[in-house]
C-alpha positions, 0 to 999 in steps of 0.5 A, a space after each residue: 297420402 292424406 287422411 282417408 276421410 279427406 279422400 272423400 269428394 262430394 260432386 253433383 251427382 254424388 260421392 266418390 272416393 281418392 283411391 290410395 294406389 300406394 297400398 299393398 291393397 287399396 280396396 281396404 280404405 274403400 271398405 273402411 268407408 262402406 263399413 263406417 257409414 253403412 253404404 248398401 247400394 255399392 256394386 263390388 264388381 265395380 270397385 274391382 273393375 276400377 282398381 284393375 283399370 287403376 281408375 283414379 276415383 271410385 264412385 260410392 253413392 248418390 246420397 250425399 247425406 249419408 256421408 255427411 261427417 258429424 263432430 267426432 271424439 277419440 279417447 286415447 288411453 297410454 299403454 300403461 294405462 296410467 293416463 287417458 287423453 281426448 282429441 276432437 275432430 271437426 264436422 263436415 259439410 252438415 255433420 252434427 256436433 257433439 253435446 255434452 251428454 254425448 260426450 259424457 256417455 262416450 266417456 262412461 263407456 269405458 269404465 274409467 275409475 280413478 283420476 277422472 277430470 270432466 272438467 275439460 268438457 265445458 272448456 272444449 264446448 266453449 272453445 271447440 279447440 280441435 288442436 288441443 288434447 284434453 287430459 281425460 284422467 291421469 293415474 298415479 305412478 308408483 314411487 320408488 323407495 330407496 335400497 338400504 346401504 352402509 355409509 362409511 365414516 372411514 376411507 374404505 379405498 386402498 390407501 395411496 400415498 399422498 403427500 401434505 400440502 403444507 400452510 405455505 404451499 409447499 408439499 411434505 412428501 414424508 407424511 403420505 397418510 397411508 394409515 387412519 387412526 381411530 379412537 375408542 367409541 369412533 363411529 366407523 359405518 352406519 346402517 341406513 334402512 331401506 325406504 319403502 316406496 308408495 304404490 300407485 294406481 291406473 286410471 281403472 282403479 288398478 294398484 301398480 305396486 311399487 318395487 320393493 327396496 333391497 335392505 341395507 347390508 350387514 354392518 362390516 363387523 371385524 376385529 375390535 370393533 361392536 355394533 351398538 345397541 340400536 343395530 345401526 352402527 358400528 363402533 371401534 372398541 379400542 384405539 388403533 388403526 383402521 383396516 378394511 380388508 375382505 369387505 370387513 373393518 377391522 381395528 388393529 392396536 398394532 400396526 406392523 411394517 414389514 418394510 423399512 420406514 422410508 419414502 414409500 411408507 411415510 411418516 406414522 402417527 398411530 394410536 396404538 403400538 408400532 413394529 417396523 421389521 426393517 430400518 427407519 431411515 433418516 428424516 422420518 417420525 414415528 409417533 405412537 401412543 403404545 409401543 415402538 419396537 423397531 428390528 433394524 436400526 434407526 438413522 436420523 429419525 424421530 421415535 416418540 412413544 407413550 409406551 416403551 421403545 425396543 431398538 434391536 440394532 441401535 442408532 446412528 443418529 449423526 446428531 439428528 435421531 430423537 428417542 422420547 419414551 413415557 416408559 422404558 427405551 431398549 436398544 444396542 448402541 447409540 451414537 449421536 443421538 438424544 434419548 428421553 425415557 421417563 422410565 429406564 434405559 438399557 444399551 450396550 454403548 453410548 458414543 457422543 449421545 444426549 441421554 435423559 433418563 428418569 428412571 435407571 441407566 444401564 449400560 451392558 454388552 462386550 463395550 458398555 461403555 458411555 462416551 462424550 456428550 451429556 447424560 442425566 439420570 434420575 435414578 442409578 447408573 451402572 456401566 461397564 466404562 464411562 469416559 474416554 482417554 481420547 475424550 475429555 467431553 463426557 458429563 455424567 449426572 445421577 440422582 436428578 430428574 432431568 425436568 426438574 434440572 432443565 427447570 432449574 437451570 432455566 430459572 438460574 439463567 432467568 435470574 441472571 438474565 433479569 439481574 443484570 437488567 435491573 442493575 443496569 435500571 439501578 445505575 439510571 435511577 441512581 444517576 438521574 436521582 442525583 440531579 434535582 428533579 426541576 432541572 431534569 429535561 421531561 424526557 428524563 423525567 419520563 426515563 426516571 419513572 419508567 426505570 424505577 417502575 421496571 426496577 420494582 417490577 423486575 424485583 418481584 419477578 427476581 424474588 419470584 424465580 429465586 423462591 422457586 429455585 428453592 422449591 426445587 432445590 430439595 429434589 436434587 437430594 430426594 433420590 440417593 442415586 449411586 454411579 457403579 462403574 464395573 471396569 473403568 471411569 476416566 480421567 476428564 469426566 465431570 460427575 455430579 450426584 445429587 447436589 454435589 459435583 466432581 471432576 475425575 483427574 485420573 482413571 479409577 477402575 471397579 468403582 461406586 460414587 455416591 453423595 454423602 452429606 453433600 460430597 461425592 464419596 469414591 468406594 472401591 
C-alpha cells in the first residue's frame, strides 16, 4: 500500500487514517501516526472496534493543525559508514519549510568528522528538488596494495613439441624447441616486491586499514644459479639448458637424452654438452657448445660440437651424415659420412668417407681399414690397412691442414677461371687493336675500351691470388708428417704427403711413408 503519511485523510470534521488490512498488525501504522504527531485525545477502544468491524477508516482527531506535515530531511548513512546522503520530503497543507540553520543542526547531531560537504544546502534551498539525493559526506575507501610475485624470464611451463614455422610458411617438424638455452649471466627470474596499500577513512574519522599484501616468494634458486647483489634477480652462473622442476630453476651444463633423437625429441641446439643414450636418426641435427657423446649409432644426421665427439657404435651415413668437431672425434666405424675435426680422430674403420682431420688420424681395431673416399690429415696417419683390392678410389693426404688445402685449391681454381677470361679478353683487344680506331664503330670502340679495362682489373686479381697461393705453399711442408701402415697399403691408392704425390701401383705390406726433400720415400 502507499506511504503511511499518504494514507492520512483530511475532512471537514477532522482527520482520518486509511487502515492497511494486508499487514499482519494493522494497528502498527496507526500507533506510528499517534506517536509521531503526539495525538492524545484518541480512544484506543475505538481503534480495536474499528479493526474488528473491518472499517476502512479510523478517526484520529478533530484538530487538523496537529497533522500539518512540515518539510522533512532524512540522513542515510551506508552500512560501511563511507557515505552519507540526504533526501528531502516536501511539506503538506500548512507544513513549514526547513531553514538553513535547522538543516545544519540536524547534520551536527550525527557528528560527521570527515569528508563533510555542505555545499548542497544552498543548492537545495534554491531549487527544493525533492527527487534528488544529495551527498552530505564521503569517506575514502582503502587502496589495495599489490602482492609481491616472481616474474620469470624463461618459460617454466612443461615443454611440448612445437614445430618451427619457416619464413615461407612451411613447417619444420624436426625443430621442436623442447630445450631452452641460456648463457652465463642470463636473468632467469625477477623478484617483484609487494606494494603497500593506502589506508582509508570513514565519515566518522575512523581509519579503514588496507589489507597487507603478501610478500614475493623466494627466488627459485637451483643448480648453477645465483642471486644478484640486490637480491632481486636470479641469474644463470653457466651456459646450459634451463629446467624448472620442484619449483626450482636449474641450469645444467649437460643435456642427457635417454632415448633416440627422433621425431619425439627433434633437433638439439644446446649451450653445453649433450649425451644421447640412444641413436641419432636420419635428418636430425645436434649442435652443442660442449662435447657430444652418443651411445648408439648415427644415421644420416648432422653433429656439430665445439668440444669432442664420441660415437660408441659408429656411423651409417648413407652419404648424408656430417660430423664437425672443434676437438677430437672418437667412434667405431664410419660408412659414407663426412667427418671434420680440428684435433685428432680415432676410429676402427672408415669406409667411403670424407675425412678432414687437423690432428692425427688413428684407425685401430680388428679391421683398422681406410677404403674409398678422401682423407686429409694435418698430422700423422696410422692404419692397419689402406685401400682395397676391390677399390681404386682411395685418396690419402697427410701433413696438410685441410683448410689450407681447401683455400689453396679454391685459389688455384679462381686463377684458372680468371686466366681463361683474361686470355679471351686479350684476343678481343688484339683483334680490335689491329683496326684503325677511326674505322671502328661506336659499339666496337666501347667493347675495346671495356675489354682493356677488364683485362687490367683481372691482371691485378690474378696477381693477388697467385701471391696468396705463394703464401700458402710453405704451409704444405711446415708439418713433417708420416703415414704408417701396419698390415697392407693396397695398390691403386693415391698418397699425398706435404707437397709430394705418389700413386701406389702394387700392394705394400708393413710400411712407413714420409716426404724426404720433396719426394715420398717408402720405408719397410
